[in-house]
C-alpha positions, 0 to 999 in steps of 0.5 A: 378221511383220505388224502386225495391230492398234494399240490405245490407251487413255487414262489419268489419273494424279493428281500427288501435288503439282500443278505450276504454270506460266504456262498454269495448274495441272496436278493430273494427267498424261494418257497415251495407252497404246499397244499394237501387236500383231503376228501372231507374237504379239508386242506392242510397248508405248509411251506418249504424254504429253498436256497435257490430256484434250483433248490425249489425245483428239487423240492417240488420233484421230491414232493411229487414223488412223496405224493404218490405214496401219500394219496389215498392214505389217512392224513391223521396216520402220521406214523404210517405216512412217515414209514411209507415215505 
């Protein structure tokens, strides 16, 4: 089995109650939804949380770079993937 694609999309989830902190008020949460597809038809699903839209864009860029290493690799060889990334 080999990884054939890593896809992501950014979503903004509004908060019912805004959260305040020393850095400001958050009225939404930003997530990067990730699908790791294999040639066996198995799709792994994960998400990454970001503090802001800019953070989500940075995560998406980083993930795209890591995907260039992961595609073609065995998804079950996590130690090898970790080492290569």
